[in-house]
C-alpha positions as CSV (number, residue, x, y, z in Angstrom):
1,M,-241.6,78.8,-126.3
2,A,-238.3,77.2,-125.5
3,K,-237.5,73.7,-126.9
4,N,-238.7,70.7,-124.9
5,L,-240.8,72.8,-122.6
6,K,-244.4,71.8,-121.9
7,P,-246.9,74.5,-120.9
8,I,-249.0,73.7,-117.8
9,P,-252.1,75.7,-117.1
10,E,-252.5,77.0,-113.6
11,P,-255.0,74.7,-111.8
12,E,-257.5,75.6,-109.2
13,F,-256.2,73.1,-106.7
14,L,-252.4,72.9,-107.0
15,I,-251.3,69.4,-105.9
16,P,-249.5,66.7,-108.0
17,S,-252.7,65.3,-109.5
18,D,-253.1,68.5,-111.6
19,L,-249.9,67.8,-113.6
20,P,-250.8,66.0,-116.8
21,A,-249.3,62.8,-118.2
22,L,-247.5,61.6,-115.1
23,D,-246.5,58.0,-114.5
24,F,-246.9,57.1,-110.9
25,V,-244.8,54.8,-108.7
26,P,-246.2,52.2,-108.3
27,P,-248.7,52.3,-111.2
28,V,-252.1,53.6,-110.0
29,E,-253.8,50.7,-111.8
30,D,-252.2,48.3,-109.3
31,R,-254.1,50.1,-106.5
32,R,-257.5,50.1,-108.2
33,K,-258.2,46.5,-107.2
34,D,-258.4,47.8,-103.6
35,G,-261.3,50.0,-104.5
36,L,-259.3,53.3,-104.5
37,K,-259.9,55.8,-107.2
38,T,-257.0,57.7,-108.7
39,T,-258.3,61.1,-107.8
40,N,-259.0,60.1,-104.2
41,V,-255.6,58.6,-103.7
42,V,-253.6,61.5,-105.1
43,R,-255.8,64.0,-103.2
44,T,-255.6,62.1,-99.9
45,S,-255.0,63.9,-96.6
46,N,-252.3,61.2,-95.7
47,F,-249.0,62.9,-96.6
48,G,-247.1,59.6,-96.1
49,L,-249.3,57.9,-98.6
50,L,-248.5,60.5,-101.2
51,I,-244.7,60.5,-100.9
52,S,-244.4,56.8,-100.5
53,R,-246.9,55.3,-103.0
54,F,-248.0,57.8,-105.5
55,I,-244.9,59.6,-106.8
56,P,-244.5,60.5,-110.5
57,H,-241.6,58.8,-112.2
58,Q,-240.4,62.1,-113.4
59,V,-240.1,63.4,-109.9
60,V,-238.1,60.3,-108.8
61,R,-235.7,60.5,-111.8
62,N,-235.1,64.3,-111.5
63,E,-232.9,64.2,-114.6
64,K,-231.5,67.4,-116.0
65,N,-233.8,67.4,-119.1
66,D,-236.5,65.2,-117.7
67,A,-240.0,66.9,-117.7
68,I,-238.8,70.5,-117.6
69,I,-241.9,72.5,-117.6
70,E,-243.0,76.1,-118.2
71,I,-245.4,77.7,-115.8
72,R,-247.6,80.3,-117.4
73,N,-248.3,83.5,-115.5
74,N,-251.3,85.4,-116.9
75,G,-250.8,83.8,-120.2
76,K,-247.2,84.8,-120.5
77,E,-244.1,82.7,-120.5
78,G,-242.6,82.7,-117.0
79,V,-240.4,80.8,-114.7
80,Y,-238.8,77.5,-115.7
81,Q,-238.8,74.6,-113.2
82,T,-238.1,70.9,-113.1
83,L,-241.2,68.8,-112.6
84,R,-239.7,67.7,-109.2
85,S,-239.4,71.4,-108.0
86,H,-243.0,72.1,-109.2
87,W,-244.4,69.0,-107.5
88,F,-242.6,69.7,-104.2
89,E,-243.6,73.4,-104.3
90,H,-247.3,72.7,-104.3
91,L,-247.3,69.4,-102.4
92,P,-247.6,70.8,-98.9
93,Q,-250.2,73.5,-99.7
94,N,-253.2,71.4,-98.7
95,F,-251.6,70.1,-95.4
96,T,-252.5,73.0,-93.1
97,Q,-254.6,73.6,-90.0
98,A,-257.2,75.3,-92.3
99,N,-257.9,72.0,-94.0
100,P,-260.8,70.5,-92.0
101,E,-259.5,66.9,-92.6
102,I,-256.0,67.8,-91.3
103,A,-257.5,69.6,-88.3
104,S,-259.6,66.6,-87.5
105,L,-256.7,64.3,-87.8
106,I,-254.6,66.4,-85.5
107,A,-257.4,66.7,-82.9
108,S,-258.3,63.0,-82.9
109,T,-254.6,62.0,-82.7
110,H,-254.1,64.3,-79.7
111,Q,-257.2,62.9,-77.9
112,R,-256.0,59.4,-78.4
113,W,-252.5,60.4,-77.1
114,L,-254.1,62.0,-74.0
115,A,-255.9,58.7,-73.2
116,M,-252.7,56.7,-73.7
117,T,-250.5,59.0,-71.5
118,E,-252.9,59.3,-68.6
119,G,-250.9,59.6,-65.4
120,A,-247.7,60.6,-67.2
121,A,-245.9,63.9,-66.9
122,R,-247.0,65.9,-69.9
123,F,-245.6,69.1,-71.3
124,T,-245.8,71.2,-74.5
125,M,-242.8,72.4,-76.6
126,V,-242.9,74.5,-79.8
127,S,-240.5,74.0,-82.6
128,R,-238.2,77.0,-83.0
129,S,-236.8,75.8,-86.3
130,R,-237.8,73.3,-89.0
131,M,-237.3,69.7,-88.0
132,I,-236.8,66.4,-89.9
133,V,-236.7,63.1,-88.0
134,G,-235.7,60.0,-90.1
135,L,-233.9,61.9,-92.9
136,G,-231.8,58.8,-93.6
137,G,-234.7,56.5,-94.2
138,K,-235.0,54.7,-97.5
139,G,-237.4,55.9,-100.1
140,A,-237.8,56.7,-103.8
141,L,-237.2,60.4,-103.2
142,E,-233.7,60.0,-101.8
143,F,-234.8,61.1,-98.3
144,G,-236.8,59.9,-95.4
145,I,-239.1,61.5,-92.9
146,T,-240.9,60.0,-89.9
147,L,-244.7,60.1,-90.4
148,H,-247.4,58.1,-88.6
149,P,-248.3,55.1,-90.7
150,V,-252.0,55.6,-90.3
151,T,-252.6,59.4,-90.2
152,G,-249.5,60.5,-92.2
153,L,-248.9,63.2,-89.5
154,P,-245.3,64.0,-88.3
155,Y,-244.5,62.7,-84.8
156,I,-241.3,62.1,-82.8
157,P,-240.8,58.4,-81.7
158,G,-240.4,57.8,-78.0
159,S,-237.2,55.9,-78.7
160,A,-235.7,59.0,-80.3
161,L,-236.7,61.1,-77.3
162,K,-235.2,58.6,-74.9
163,G,-231.9,58.6,-76.9
164,L,-231.8,62.4,-76.9
165,C,-232.4,62.6,-73.2
166,R,-229.8,59.9,-72.5
167,N,-227.2,61.6,-74.6
168,Y,-227.9,65.0,-72.9
169,A,-227.8,63.4,-69.4
170,L,-224.5,61.9,-70.2
171,Y,-223.0,65.3,-71.1
172,Y,-224.6,66.9,-68.1
173,I,-223.2,64.3,-65.7
174,A,-219.8,64.6,-67.4
175,E,-219.8,68.3,-66.9
176,Q,-220.9,68.1,-63.2
177,S,-218.2,65.5,-62.6
178,G,-215.4,67.4,-64.2
179,I,-215.0,64.9,-67.1
180,S,-214.3,66.9,-70.2
181,L,-216.1,66.0,-73.5
182,D,-214.8,69.1,-75.2
183,P,-213.2,68.2,-78.6
184,A,-210.6,71.0,-78.1
185,Q,-209.4,69.2,-75.0
186,V,-210.1,65.5,-75.7
187,K,-208.9,63.7,-78.7
188,N,-211.7,61.2,-78.9
189,T,-214.8,62.5,-77.1
190,S,-217.0,59.5,-78.3
191,E,-214.6,57.1,-76.6
192,V,-214.8,59.0,-73.3
193,A,-218.6,59.3,-73.5
194,N,-218.9,55.5,-74.2
195,Q,-216.6,54.8,-71.2
196,L,-218.8,57.0,-69.0
197,D,-221.9,55.3,-70.2
198,E,-220.6,51.8,-69.7
199,Q,-219.5,52.7,-66.2
200,L,-222.8,54.3,-65.3
201,T,-224.7,51.2,-66.6
202,G,-222.4,48.8,-64.8
203,I,-220.8,47.2,-67.9
204,K,-217.2,48.2,-66.9
205,D,-215.5,50.3,-64.4
206,Y,-213.1,52.9,-66.0
207,R,-212.5,54.5,-62.6
208,L,-214.0,57.8,-63.7
209,K,-215.0,60.0,-60.8
210,V,-218.7,60.4,-60.9
211,H,-220.8,61.7,-58.0
212,P,-223.0,58.8,-56.6
213,E,-226.1,61.0,-56.9
214,Y,-225.7,61.5,-60.6
215,A,-224.8,57.8,-61.2
216,A,-228.0,56.8,-59.4
217,L,-230.1,59.3,-61.5
218,Y,-228.7,57.9,-64.8
219,R,-229.4,54.3,-63.8
220,N,-232.9,55.0,-62.6
221,L,-233.8,56.8,-65.8
222,F,-232.2,54.6,-68.4
223,G,-231.5,51.3,-66.6
224,T,-228.5,49.0,-66.3
225,Q,-227.4,45.6,-67.8
226,A,-229.4,44.0,-65.0
227,E,-232.7,45.9,-65.2
228,A,-234.6,48.4,-67.4
229,G,-234.9,52.1,-66.6
230,Q,-238.0,53.2,-64.6
231,C,-239.2,55.8,-67.2
232,V,-241.3,55.3,-70.3
233,F,-240.9,57.9,-73.1
234,Y,-244.0,58.2,-75.2
235,D,-244.2,59.4,-78.8
236,A,-244.6,63.2,-79.2
237,V,-247.6,64.3,-81.2
238,I,-248.8,67.5,-82.7
239,S,-251.4,69.6,-80.9
240,R,-251.4,72.9,-82.8
241,V,-250.2,74.0,-86.3
242,P,-250.2,77.8,-87.0
243,E,-249.5,77.4,-90.7
244,S,-248.5,74.6,-93.0
245,L,-247.3,71.3,-91.6
246,F,-244.5,70.9,-94.1
247,A,-241.9,73.0,-95.7
248,V,-239.7,72.3,-98.8
249,E,-235.9,72.3,-98.3
250,V,-233.1,72.1,-100.8
251,M,-229.5,70.9,-100.3
252,T,-226.9,70.9,-103.1
253,P,-224.0,68.5,-102.8
254,H,-221.2,70.0,-104.8
255,F,-219.1,66.8,-105.1
256,R,-221.8,64.4,-106.2
257,K,-219.5,61.8,-107.8
258,Y,-217.4,61.7,-104.7
259,Y,-220.3,60.8,-102.5
260,E,-221.9,58.4,-105.0
261,S,-218.6,56.5,-105.4
262,G,-218.2,56.2,-101.6
263,G,-215.0,58.3,-101.7
264,K,-213.3,56.5,-104.6
265,D,-213.5,59.5,-106.9
266,A,-211.7,62.5,-105.6
267,P,-213.8,65.7,-105.2
268,H,-213.0,68.5,-107.7
269,D,-214.5,71.8,-108.7
270,A,-215.4,70.5,-112.2
271,D,-218.1,68.2,-110.8
272,E,-221.7,69.1,-111.5
273,P,-223.8,70.0,-108.4
274,K,-227.2,68.4,-108.3
275,S,-229.9,69.9,-106.0
276,I,-231.9,67.5,-103.8
277,T,-235.3,68.6,-102.7
278,Y,-236.7,67.2,-99.5
279,I,-239.5,67.8,-97.0
280,A,-239.1,69.1,-93.4
281,V,-241.6,69.7,-90.6
282,N,-242.3,73.4,-90.4
283,A,-241.3,75.7,-87.5
284,G,-243.8,77.0,-85.0
285,I,-245.6,73.7,-84.5
286,A,-246.6,72.7,-80.9
287,F,-245.8,69.2,-79.9
288,R,-247.0,67.3,-76.7
289,F,-244.5,65.2,-74.8
290,A,-245.0,62.7,-72.1
291,I,-242.9,60.7,-69.7
292,G,-244.4,57.9,-67.6
293,L,-243.3,55.4,-65.0
294,R,-243.1,51.7,-65.4
295,H,-245.6,49.6,-63.4
296,N,-242.8,48.2,-61.2
297,A,-241.1,51.6,-60.5
298,S,-239.7,51.8,-57.0
299,L,-239.1,55.6,-56.9
300,S,-241.6,58.3,-56.2
301,R,-243.4,59.7,-59.3
302,E,-242.5,63.3,-58.5
303,S,-238.8,62.6,-58.1
304,I,-238.0,60.6,-61.1
305,L,-240.4,62.2,-63.6
306,G,-239.4,65.7,-62.5
307,D,-235.7,64.9,-63.3
308,A,-236.6,63.2,-66.6
309,R,-238.8,66.1,-67.7
310,S,-236.2,68.7,-66.9
311,L,-233.5,66.8,-68.8
312,L,-235.6,66.3,-71.9
313,M,-236.8,69.9,-72.0
314,E,-233.2,71.2,-71.8
315,A,-232.1,68.7,-74.4
316,L,-234.8,69.8,-76.9
317,Q,-233.8,73.4,-76.3
318,L,-230.0,73.0,-76.4
319,M,-229.3,70.0,-78.6
320,G,-232.3,69.6,-80.8
321,I,-233.7,66.4,-82.3
322,G,-233.5,64.7,-85.6
323,A,-231.2,65.4,-88.5
324,K,-229.1,68.5,-89.2
325,T,-229.2,69.8,-85.7
326,A,-225.7,71.3,-86.2
327,A,-227.4,73.5,-88.7
328,G,-230.1,74.6,-86.3
329,Y,-232.8,72.1,-87.1
330,G,-235.0,70.4,-84.5
331,V,-234.7,73.0,-81.8
332,F,-237.6,73.7,-79.5
333,Y,-238.6,76.3,-76.9
334,D,-240.9,76.3,-73.9
335,P,-244.0,78.4,-74.6
336,K,-244.5,79.0,-70.9
337,A,-241.0,80.4,-70.3
338,K,-240.7,84.2,-70.0
């Protein structure tokens, strides 16, 4: 057996609690006063609780020689992994539709969502690729992910959907009005987009030529400085999971010291890359979306909600939502489309 390697027997139920001699963050003893047993906490069906409150110190540190383990395969020495890799590899295995507790959580959350969105325009979209909303959130594992605080299930906040729809509508109106936001033609596309947004919302007139119909649509959907928009974007929730809820992803920054120093240390090829493991929401998951009207809305339901729904569906298919959309993450498709 190689030096400093600890053999770990293959457990029947592969989740982090099966790894011996782990120190949790925060200490499990601090949670016992709440009546929670160690086994129940670590084996919980709340994924958010696992990755935010019961993480082994070795997984957080992820040092080069920290808790390197050896996995035995049929009694023979096999693959070498860091404890972090092993922990992440087996962490999502219990979070599938086949788990009755997860299936029950998904079904009850969906039923509650249906009651909350009664009268709204609802539609279903399926994730074409993996998705991660809230990657920049703070946490002990160097990454964030948006999970419901009660159920631990992934969801897409309504604020994120409204922002996506607004951004897409801005590009759509610019294209229809002959205003270029192409980086090959415009030096500062963000500045032009901000000017268009400010003009549409009545902050300042930049004398951009916009068709009145599109300007009215933008103001009705997203509001102005004087009044709020007439649409309400609800949180999107999961309705169906074909396989596992989560997938493990890895990114390897090759210029670690450059990023850690905030650009003070010049990047160079002699730097030591360090892989970062993180969690993403799996592809093929059906999400339910809903857009409603405010109580004081002055326009007809069919008119405003139809436009909002079309824009959001196109945005989800063409732009994607969440982090790493430039790499193809967060893209959806319409299951009813031929």
